[in-house]
C-alpha positions as CSV (number, residue, x, y, z in Angstrom):
1,M,0.1,0.0,0.0
2,D,1.1,3.5,-0.8
3,A,0.4,6.7,1.0
4,A,-2.0,7.7,-1.7
5,G,-3.9,4.5,-1.2
6,L,-4.0,4.7,2.6
7,R,-5.3,8.4,2.2
8,E,-8.1,7.1,0.0
9,L,-9.0,4.4,2.6
10,Y,-8.8,7.0,5.3
11,D,-11.4,9.1,3.1
12,H,-13.8,6.1,3.3
13,H,-13.4,6.0,6.9
14,A,-14.0,9.5,7.4
15,W,-16.9,9.5,5.3
16,A,-18.4,6.6,7.2
17,M,-17.9,8.5,10.5
18,D,-19.5,11.5,8.9
19,R,-22.7,9.5,7.9
20,L,-22.7,8.0,11.5
21,L,-22.4,11.3,13.3
22,A,-25.2,12.8,11.1
23,R,-27.6,10.2,12.0
24,A,-26.5,9.8,15.7
25,L,-27.2,13.9,16.0
26,E,-30.9,12.7,15.4
27,V,-30.9,10.3,18.3
28,S,-32.3,11.5,21.8
29,P,-29.2,12.2,24.1
30,E,-30.8,9.8,26.5
31,A,-31.1,7.0,23.8
32,A,-27.4,7.6,22.6
33,A,-25.9,7.3,26.1
34,E,-28.0,4.4,27.4
35,L,-28.5,1.9,24.6
36,P,-25.3,-0.3,25.0
37,R,-23.4,-2.9,22.9
38,P,-22.8,-6.2,24.6
39,D,-19.4,-4.7,26.0
40,G,-21.3,-2.1,27.6
41,L,-20.6,1.1,25.4
42,S,-23.4,3.2,24.4
43,L,-23.8,4.7,21.0
44,R,-22.2,8.0,22.0
45,D,-19.3,6.1,23.7
46,T,-18.6,3.9,20.7
47,L,-18.1,7.0,18.6
48,A,-15.8,9.0,21.1
49,H,-13.9,5.6,21.5
50,I,-13.2,5.8,17.7
51,I,-11.8,9.3,18.3
52,S,-9.9,9.1,21.1
53,A,-8.3,5.9,19.7
54,E,-7.4,7.7,16.6
55,G,-6.1,10.7,18.5
56,N,-3.8,8.5,20.5
57,W,-2.4,6.9,17.4
58,L,-2.1,10.0,15.7
59,A,0.1,11.3,18.6
60,R,2.3,8.1,18.5
61,F,2.9,8.6,14.8
62,Q,4.0,12.2,15.4
63,R,6.0,11.1,18.5
64,R,4.1,13.4,20.6
65,E,2.5,13.3,24.1
66,R,-0.7,11.0,24.1
67,Y,-4.0,12.5,23.0
68,G,-5.8,11.4,26.2
69,S,-9.0,10.2,26.9
70,F,-12.0,11.7,24.9
71,R,-15.3,11.4,27.0
72,P,-17.8,14.0,25.7
73,D,-21.1,14.3,27.5
74,S,-23.3,14.4,24.0
75,V,-23.3,13.2,20.4
76,A,-22.9,16.8,19.5
77,G,-19.6,16.8,21.7
78,V,-18.5,13.8,19.7
79,A,-19.0,15.4,16.5
80,D,-17.0,18.5,17.6
81,G,-14.2,16.3,18.6
82,W,-14.1,14.6,15.2
83,I,-14.2,17.9,13.4
84,A,-11.2,19.2,15.3
85,L,-9.2,15.8,15.0
86,Q,-10.1,15.7,11.5
87,A,-7.8,18.7,10.6
88,E,-4.9,17.4,12.5
89,V,-5.1,13.8,10.9
90,R,-5.8,15.3,7.4
91,L,-2.5,17.6,7.9
92,F,-0.5,14.6,8.8
93,L,-1.8,12.4,6.0
94,A,-1.2,14.9,3.4
95,G,2.6,15.3,4.5
96,L,3.3,11.4,4.0
97,D,4.9,9.9,1.1
98,T,5.4,6.1,0.5
99,A,8.9,6.1,2.0
100,D,7.6,7.4,5.4
101,L,5.1,4.2,5.8
102,G,8.3,1.9,6.7
103,R,9.2,4.1,9.6
104,P,9.1,2.2,12.7
105,I,6.6,3.5,15.2
106,V,7.0,3.3,19.0
107,R,4.0,2.3,21.2
108,D,5.0,0.7,24.5
109,T,7.5,-1.6,25.7
110,H,5.3,-4.6,25.5
111,S,6.6,-7.2,23.1
112,R,3.5,-6.9,20.7
113,D,3.9,-3.0,20.4
114,R,6.0,-2.8,17.3
115,G,5.4,-2.0,13.6
116,T,5.6,0.5,11.1
117,L,3.8,3.7,10.2
118,G,1.9,2.1,7.3
119,A,0.8,-0.6,9.8
120,G,-0.3,1.5,12.3
121,I,-2.6,3.6,9.8
122,T,-3.9,0.4,8.4
123,H,-4.7,-0.5,12.1
124,V,-6.5,2.9,12.8
125,I,-8.7,2.3,9.6
126,M,-9.5,-1.2,10.6
127,H,-10.3,-0.4,14.1
128,G,-12.5,2.5,12.9
129,A,-14.2,0.1,10.5
130,Q,-14.9,-2.5,13.4
131,H,-16.5,0.3,15.6
132,T,-18.3,2.1,12.9
133,A,-20.0,-1.2,12.0
134,E,-21.1,-1.6,15.9
135,A,-22.4,2.0,15.9
136,A,-24.2,1.4,12.6
137,E,-26.0,-1.5,14.2
138,L,-27.1,0.7,17.3
139,L,-28.2,3.5,15.0
140,T,-30.0,0.9,13.2
141,R,-31.9,-0.6,16.2
142,L,-32.8,2.9,17.2
143,G,-34.5,3.7,13.8
144,H,-31.7,5.9,12.4
145,S,-29.9,3.5,9.9
146,P,-26.8,5.4,8.2
147,G,-27.4,3.2,5.1
148,Q,-24.7,1.6,3.2
149,L,-21.2,2.1,4.6
150,D,-19.6,-0.3,2.0
151,Y,-16.2,1.2,0.4
152,M,-17.9,0.7,-3.3
153,E,-20.8,2.9,-2.0
154,F,-18.2,5.7,-1.1
155,L,-16.5,5.5,-4.3
156,D,-19.6,5.4,-6.5
157,L,-20.8,8.5,-4.7
158,R,-17.5,10.3,-4.8
159,E,-17.5,9.2,-8.6
160,L,-20.8,10.8,-9.2
161,D,-20.4,13.9,-7.1
162,L,-23.5,13.0,-5.1
163,P,-24.0,14.3,-1.4
164,F,-22.6,11.5,0.6
165,F,-25.4,11.6,3.2
166,R,-29.0,12.0,2.8
167,P,-31.2,11.5,5.9
168,T,-34.3,9.4,5.2
């Protein structure tokens, strides 16, 4: 995978998050905070977890202090955090070239904590995919399905220059 390919996959991840957040903002604050996944996370907390993890990984990639824990008290707070983080992530990704992807990243001293920048970015995208699917399922149960989040749907809409999200 080259840098341009990872940027495109990240674009899909961001598009899916935008769709989820648009629909999640339609859910009552009580329902967003109370309907848990089997692991006990609510819709709001699932979306916040995606952002928190992404922010912490970005800090690792940039070799700076951890992003910290992101615990907003509303879906609107989650959306604000997403918008702020996107500016940082997009700036970082825009500055990468394919040679950068082989750079080792330092996580922790644990033996499994190793890898390259390219592997780390791929992990962030795949981690986001797992949790966006969980959030989409919660939204669907609440009657606010985000619709198709498939990569091909993203490519089709982008190619047709159609709006990426149209609430039903």
